[in-house]
C-alpha positions as CSV (number, residue, x, y, z in Angstrom):
1,M,-76.9,0.1,-93.2
2,M,-76.8,3.4,-91.5
3,A,-76.2,6.4,-93.8
4,P,-72.8,8.3,-93.1
5,Q,-72.5,11.8,-91.9
6,I,-72.1,14.6,-94.3
7,A,-69.2,17.2,-93.8
8,I,-70.1,20.9,-94.5
9,P,-67.4,23.7,-94.5
10,A,-67.7,26.0,-91.5
11,T,-65.9,28.3,-89.1
12,Y,-66.4,28.6,-85.6
13,M,-65.9,32.2,-84.5
14,R,-66.3,34.4,-81.5
15,G,-67.6,37.9,-82.1
16,G,-67.9,40.2,-79.1
17,T,-69.3,38.2,-76.2
18,S,-71.0,35.6,-78.5
19,K,-69.9,32.6,-80.4
20,G,-71.4,31.0,-83.5
21,V,-70.9,28.6,-86.5
22,F,-70.4,30.5,-89.7
23,F,-71.2,29.3,-93.2
24,R,-70.7,30.5,-96.7
25,L,-74.2,30.1,-98.3
26,E,-72.6,28.2,-101.3
27,D,-71.4,25.6,-98.8
28,L,-74.7,24.5,-97.5
29,T,-76.6,21.6,-98.8
30,E,-78.7,22.5,-101.8
31,A,-82.0,22.4,-99.8
32,A,-80.6,24.6,-97.1
33,R,-79.5,27.3,-99.4
34,V,-83.0,28.8,-99.2
35,P,-85.0,29.8,-96.3
36,G,-87.3,26.9,-95.0
37,P,-87.6,23.9,-93.0
38,A,-84.5,22.2,-94.5
39,R,-82.2,25.1,-93.5
40,D,-83.9,25.2,-90.0
41,A,-83.4,21.5,-89.6
42,L,-79.7,21.6,-90.6
43,L,-78.8,24.5,-88.3
44,L,-80.6,22.8,-85.4
45,R,-78.6,19.6,-85.8
46,V,-75.4,21.5,-86.1
47,I,-75.9,23.5,-83.0
48,G,-77.4,20.3,-81.2
49,S,-81.2,21.4,-80.6
50,P,-83.6,20.9,-79.5
51,D,-82.0,19.5,-76.3
52,P,-84.3,18.5,-73.5
53,Y,-81.3,18.4,-71.2
54,G,-80.4,21.9,-72.1
55,K,-76.8,21.2,-72.7
56,Q,-76.4,20.9,-76.5
57,I,-73.8,18.2,-75.9
58,D,-74.4,16.6,-79.3
59,G,-73.7,19.8,-81.2
60,M,-71.8,23.0,-81.6
61,G,-73.9,25.0,-79.2
62,G,-72.8,26.1,-75.8
63,A,-76.1,26.0,-74.1
64,T,-76.6,29.8,-73.6
65,S,-78.2,32.3,-75.8
66,S,-74.8,33.7,-76.5
67,T,-73.4,30.4,-77.9
68,S,-76.6,29.0,-79.7
69,K,-76.1,30.9,-82.9
70,A,-75.5,30.4,-86.6
71,V,-74.4,32.8,-89.4
72,I,-74.9,32.5,-93.2
73,L,-72.8,34.9,-95.3
74,S,-72.5,35.4,-99.1
75,P,-71.2,38.1,-101.4
76,S,-73.7,40.9,-101.6
77,T,-76.1,41.4,-104.4
78,R,-76.9,44.9,-103.1
79,P,-75.1,48.1,-104.6
80,G,-72.5,49.5,-102.2
81,H,-72.3,46.4,-100.0
82,D,-69.7,43.7,-99.8
83,V,-71.4,40.8,-98.0
84,D,-74.9,39.7,-97.1
85,Y,-75.2,38.6,-93.5
86,L,-78.1,36.4,-92.2
87,F,-78.4,35.5,-88.5
88,G,-80.1,32.6,-86.9
89,Q,-80.7,32.5,-83.2
90,V,-81.1,28.7,-82.5
91,S,-83.5,27.8,-79.6
92,I,-81.8,25.4,-77.2
93,D,-84.7,23.2,-75.9
94,K,-87.3,23.9,-78.8
95,P,-87.1,22.9,-82.4
96,F,-87.0,26.2,-84.0
97,V,-84.6,29.0,-85.3
98,D,-85.6,32.6,-84.8
99,W,-84.7,34.8,-87.9
100,S,-86.5,37.9,-86.7
101,G,-83.3,40.0,-85.6
102,N,-79.7,40.5,-85.7
103,C,-76.8,39.6,-83.3
104,G,-74.7,42.7,-82.7
105,N,-71.9,40.8,-81.2
106,L,-71.4,38.4,-84.0
107,S,-71.7,41.5,-86.3
108,A,-68.0,42.0,-85.4
109,A,-66.9,38.6,-86.9
110,V,-68.7,39.3,-90.2
111,G,-66.1,41.7,-91.6
112,P,-63.2,39.5,-90.7
113,F,-64.8,36.5,-92.1
114,A,-65.7,38.3,-95.5
115,I,-62.2,39.5,-95.9
116,A,-60.8,35.9,-95.3
117,N,-63.2,34.3,-97.6
118,G,-62.6,36.7,-100.6
119,M,-66.1,38.6,-100.3
120,V,-64.3,41.9,-100.3
121,E,-62.7,43.2,-103.5
122,P,-58.8,42.9,-102.9
123,G,-58.3,46.5,-103.9
124,R,-60.5,47.6,-101.0
125,V,-58.2,45.7,-98.5
126,P,-55.0,47.6,-97.5
127,R,-51.8,45.7,-96.8
128,N,-51.7,47.5,-93.5
129,G,-54.5,49.5,-91.8
130,L,-58.3,49.5,-91.6
131,A,-60.3,47.6,-94.2
132,V,-64.0,49.0,-94.4
133,V,-66.3,46.2,-95.0
134,R,-69.9,47.2,-96.0
135,I,-72.3,44.7,-94.5
136,W,-76.0,44.1,-95.6
137,Q,-77.9,42.7,-92.3
138,A,-80.4,40.7,-94.1
139,N,-82.6,40.0,-91.2
140,I,-83.5,43.6,-90.5
141,G,-82.7,45.3,-93.8
142,K,-79.8,47.4,-92.4
143,T,-76.3,48.5,-93.2
144,I,-73.3,47.9,-90.9
145,I,-70.0,49.3,-91.5
146,A,-67.1,47.3,-90.0
147,H,-63.6,48.7,-89.7
148,V,-61.3,45.5,-89.5
149,P,-57.7,45.8,-88.8
150,V,-55.3,44.3,-91.4
151,T,-51.6,43.4,-91.1
152,D,-49.5,42.3,-93.8
153,G,-52.5,41.7,-96.0
154,A,-54.3,39.5,-93.5
155,V,-57.0,40.1,-90.9
156,Q,-55.4,41.0,-87.5
157,E,-57.0,39.2,-84.7
158,T,-54.7,39.6,-81.8
159,G,-54.3,42.9,-80.0
160,D,-54.6,44.7,-76.7
161,F,-58.3,45.7,-77.0
162,E,-60.1,44.4,-73.8
163,L,-64.0,43.8,-73.7
164,D,-65.6,42.9,-70.5
165,G,-67.2,39.6,-70.8
166,V,-64.3,38.2,-72.9
167,T,-61.4,36.9,-71.0
168,F,-58.5,37.6,-73.5
169,P,-57.5,40.8,-75.3
170,A,-57.8,40.8,-79.1
171,A,-57.8,43.3,-82.0
172,E,-60.6,46.1,-81.9
173,V,-63.1,46.0,-84.6
174,Q,-65.4,49.1,-84.7
175,L,-68.8,48.8,-85.9
176,E,-71.2,51.4,-87.2
177,F,-74.9,50.6,-87.2
178,M,-76.3,53.0,-89.8
179,D,-79.9,54.2,-89.3
180,P,-80.5,51.6,-86.7
181,A,-84.1,51.9,-86.1
182,A,-86.0,48.9,-87.3
183,D,-87.6,49.0,-90.5
184,E,-91.3,48.8,-91.4
185,E,-91.4,45.1,-91.9
186,G,-89.5,44.4,-88.8
187,A,-91.3,46.6,-86.3
188,G,-93.9,48.9,-87.5
189,G,-91.8,51.6,-89.0
190,A,-91.4,53.9,-86.0
191,M,-88.6,54.1,-83.7
192,F,-91.1,54.4,-80.9
193,P,-94.0,52.3,-82.0
194,T,-96.3,53.6,-79.4
195,G,-95.6,57.2,-80.4
196,R,-94.1,58.1,-77.0
197,V,-90.7,57.9,-75.5
198,V,-92.2,56.7,-72.1
199,D,-95.4,54.7,-72.2
200,E,-97.8,52.8,-69.6
201,L,-97.5,49.1,-70.2
202,D,-100.2,46.9,-68.5
203,V,-98.8,43.4,-67.7
204,P,-101.5,41.2,-66.0
205,G,-100.0,39.8,-62.7
206,V,-97.2,42.3,-62.7
207,G,-98.9,45.7,-62.8
208,T,-98.7,48.9,-64.9
209,L,-95.2,49.7,-65.8
210,R,-93.5,52.7,-67.1
211,A,-91.8,51.6,-70.3
212,T,-89.7,52.8,-73.1
213,M,-90.3,50.6,-76.1
214,I,-87.8,51.4,-78.9
215,N,-87.0,50.0,-82.3
216,A,-83.2,50.5,-82.7
217,G,-80.5,47.8,-83.2
218,I,-83.1,45.3,-82.0
219,P,-86.8,46.0,-80.6
220,T,-86.3,46.5,-76.9
221,I,-88.5,47.1,-73.8
222,F,-86.8,49.2,-71.1
223,V,-88.3,49.4,-67.7
224,D,-87.0,50.9,-64.4
225,A,-85.3,48.4,-62.1
226,A,-86.9,49.8,-59.0
227,S,-90.3,49.3,-60.4
228,I,-89.9,45.5,-60.5
229,G,-87.9,45.3,-57.3
230,Y,-84.3,45.3,-58.6
231,T,-81.4,47.7,-58.2
232,G,-79.8,47.1,-61.6
233,T,-76.7,45.7,-59.9
234,E,-77.9,42.1,-60.3
235,L,-75.8,39.2,-61.8
236,Q,-77.1,36.1,-63.7
237,D,-77.8,33.8,-60.7
238,A,-80.1,36.5,-58.9
239,I,-82.5,36.3,-62.0
240,N,-81.8,33.1,-63.8
241,A,-82.2,31.0,-60.7
242,D,-85.7,32.5,-59.8
243,A,-88.5,30.9,-61.9
244,N,-90.9,33.6,-60.7
245,A,-88.6,36.4,-62.0
246,L,-88.3,34.7,-65.5
247,A,-91.9,34.3,-65.8
248,M,-92.4,38.0,-64.9
249,F,-89.9,39.2,-67.5
250,E,-91.5,37.0,-70.1
251,A,-94.8,38.4,-69.4
252,I,-93.4,41.9,-69.8
253,R,-91.8,40.8,-73.0
254,A,-94.8,39.3,-74.5
255,H,-97.3,42.2,-73.6
256,G,-94.6,44.5,-74.9
257,A,-94.4,42.7,-78.1
258,V,-98.0,43.2,-78.6
259,R,-97.9,47.0,-77.9
260,M,-94.9,47.2,-80.3
261,G,-96.8,45.6,-83.0
262,L,-94.5,42.7,-83.3
263,V,-97.1,40.0,-82.6
264,A,-100.9,40.2,-82.6
265,H,-101.3,38.2,-79.3
266,V,-99.3,37.5,-76.5
267,D,-99.2,33.8,-77.2
268,E,-97.4,34.4,-80.3
269,A,-94.3,35.8,-78.4
270,A,-93.3,32.3,-77.3
271,R,-92.5,31.6,-81.1
272,R,-90.6,34.8,-81.4
273,Q,-88.0,34.4,-78.6
274,H,-85.1,36.5,-80.1
275,T,-87.2,39.7,-80.3
276,P,-88.0,41.9,-78.5
277,K,-85.6,42.0,-75.8
278,V,-86.5,43.3,-72.2
279,A,-84.0,45.3,-70.0
280,F,-84.2,47.0,-66.8
281,V,-82.3,50.3,-66.0
282,A,-81.1,52.2,-63.0
283,P,-78.9,55.0,-62.0
284,P,-75.2,54.3,-61.4
285,A,-74.1,52.3,-58.5
286,T,-71.0,50.5,-57.4
287,Y,-71.2,46.7,-57.6
288,A,-69.0,43.6,-58.1
289,A,-69.0,42.3,-61.6
290,S,-69.1,38.6,-62.4
291,S,-65.4,38.5,-62.7
292,G,-65.1,39.9,-59.2
293,R,-63.8,43.3,-60.4
294,T,-65.6,46.3,-58.7
295,V,-67.3,48.7,-61.0
296,Q,-67.4,52.0,-59.4
297,A,-70.5,54.3,-59.9
298,G,-68.2,57.2,-61.0
299,D,-67.0,55.2,-64.0
300,I,-70.5,54.7,-65.6
301,D,-73.5,56.6,-66.5
302,L,-76.0,54.0,-65.6
303,L,-76.7,50.3,-65.1
304,V,-78.4,48.0,-67.5
305,R,-79.3,44.4,-67.2
306,A,-81.0,42.6,-70.3
307,L,-82.5,39.3,-70.9
308,S,-82.0,37.2,-74.1
309,M,-83.9,34.1,-74.9
310,G,-85.5,33.9,-71.5
311,K,-82.4,34.4,-69.4
312,L,-80.3,37.3,-68.0
313,H,-77.4,38.0,-70.4
314,H,-73.9,37.4,-69.0
315,A,-72.9,40.8,-70.5
316,M,-74.8,42.7,-73.1
317,M,-76.1,41.8,-76.6
318,G,-74.5,44.1,-79.2
319,T,-78.0,44.8,-80.7
320,A,-79.3,45.8,-77.2
321,A,-76.3,48.0,-76.8
322,V,-77.3,49.8,-79.9
323,A,-80.8,50.2,-78.4
324,I,-79.3,51.6,-75.2
325,G,-77.1,54.0,-76.9
326,T,-79.9,55.2,-79.1
327,A,-82.2,55.6,-76.2
328,A,-79.7,57.4,-74.1
329,A,-79.3,59.9,-76.9
330,I,-83.1,60.9,-76.9
331,P,-84.1,63.0,-74.0
332,G,-86.9,61.7,-71.8
333,T,-86.6,58.0,-72.4
334,L,-86.1,55.9,-69.2
335,V,-82.5,55.1,-70.4
336,N,-81.7,58.7,-70.8
337,L,-83.3,59.6,-67.4
338,A,-81.4,56.8,-65.7
339,A,-78.1,58.4,-67.1
340,G,-79.1,61.7,-65.7
341,G,-81.1,63.2,-68.6
342,G,-80.1,65.9,-71.0
343,V,-78.4,65.6,-74.4
344,R,-76.0,62.8,-74.8
345,T,-73.9,61.3,-77.8
346,A,-72.4,58.4,-75.8
347,V,-72.9,56.6,-72.6
348,R,-70.9,54.0,-70.6
349,F,-73.1,51.5,-68.9
350,G,-72.5,48.7,-66.4
351,H,-73.5,45.3,-67.2
352,P,-73.0,41.9,-65.3
353,S,-69.5,41.5,-66.8
354,G,-68.2,45.0,-66.5
355,T,-68.9,48.1,-68.6
356,L,-69.4,49.2,-72.3
357,R,-69.4,52.4,-74.1
358,V,-71.8,53.0,-76.9
359,G,-72.3,56.2,-79.0
360,A,-75.3,57.4,-81.0
361,E,-76.1,60.4,-83.1
362,A,-79.7,61.6,-82.9
363,L,-81.6,64.3,-84.7
364,E,-85.2,65.5,-84.2
365,A,-87.3,66.8,-87.1
366,G,-91.0,67.6,-87.0
367,G,-91.3,66.0,-83.5
368,Q,-89.8,62.7,-84.8
369,W,-86.5,61.3,-83.7
370,R,-84.0,59.7,-86.1
371,V,-80.7,58.2,-85.1
372,T,-78.3,58.3,-88.0
373,K,-75.9,55.7,-86.6
374,A,-74.8,53.8,-83.3
375,V,-71.2,53.1,-82.9
376,M,-69.4,50.5,-80.6
377,S,-66.2,48.5,-80.7
378,R,-66.1,44.7,-80.4
379,S,-63.4,42.1,-81.2
380,A,-63.5,38.8,-83.1
381,R,-61.4,35.9,-83.9
382,V,-61.6,32.5,-85.5
383,L,-61.6,29.7,-83.0
384,M,-61.7,26.7,-85.4
385,E,-62.1,26.1,-89.1
386,G,-62.8,23.0,-91.1
387,R,-66.0,21.0,-91.6
388,V,-68.8,20.2,-89.2
389,R,-70.6,16.9,-89.5
390,V,-74.2,16.2,-89.4
391,P,-76.0,12.8,-89.8
392,R,-77.4,12.8,-93.2
393,Q,-80.6,11.0,-92.2
394,E,-81.5,13.7,-89.7
395,Q,-81.5,16.6,-92.2
396,A,-83.0,17.5,-95.5
397,C,-80.4,17.7,-98.2
């Protein structure tokens, strides 16, 4: 007799331009409440991975890096925080979950989830107004402050805030990523691990590229679009349908990961797909976004295209947006130079789906740069809530 499926309370949420399955830690099977193979096996089966067809038909995943995600939340044990937030990037075609970084887009959904699930003290949630939710991002050991709109004591999800890459408007959630440079455990302790805002990165088969390698929001490698034969106006098909291009970007990512101290050897990068990210930048230019809307050069400061889990992202990862805002605020980086150079506290950049504005506060002391926070707006809403079902025999419980 075949064992029945088990049912686990879960919420399917959109945050920014991503979607994921959200769990309360206490609702997971006992073995999955701690890090390890049982947790990974459970999340893989929930999302529908590994899938050699690349479609995740038998799971909750949407067959893209933006929709193959899981979140585990619990009341925070850290002073001054409301909720502990753990993010898992689930590989689509391989049997692993990458815990090495955050998802900035899904960060926008953490505050609303925490309020709705009683993780924020009732006295700190206004009847009407903005609730300030203090989030501990456990993957990278950083604080995120979410400003969540509340109406009649409940999270407000509808509104008129428009986010390129998301079809329908919703309520705005402002996020502050505090001291966003990656910590020592995550990426060598320095915002610029090579010690320079622009470095020479040798990539066999590609050449020597000028690169800005930065730890902020998420470890990211920025290169000039022109140096690799692009304009910065490309949409997904121009990159994702080109196997040679994807191989080139993975080579850049792998060799950059070694230079940033994230891995000891390029071969290890394949087991760390979520980080670092690789992106290419260019000065402003007019282009047609994926929706067909024309983005005017005069409306943006620079162009940025970024890859996630081996594919060009359809919009922009939230954590990469933090890296963009941080790098733009520091004179001399490739991002700053593409935006025209000088001192900047915010930039609006063009991505495949449209534009996004992100701000950052940068300070220099003793020759070292420090960013106190990066700020951007997203939106979030619950798509479905209830129970997700998993075959019992296919996960450790």
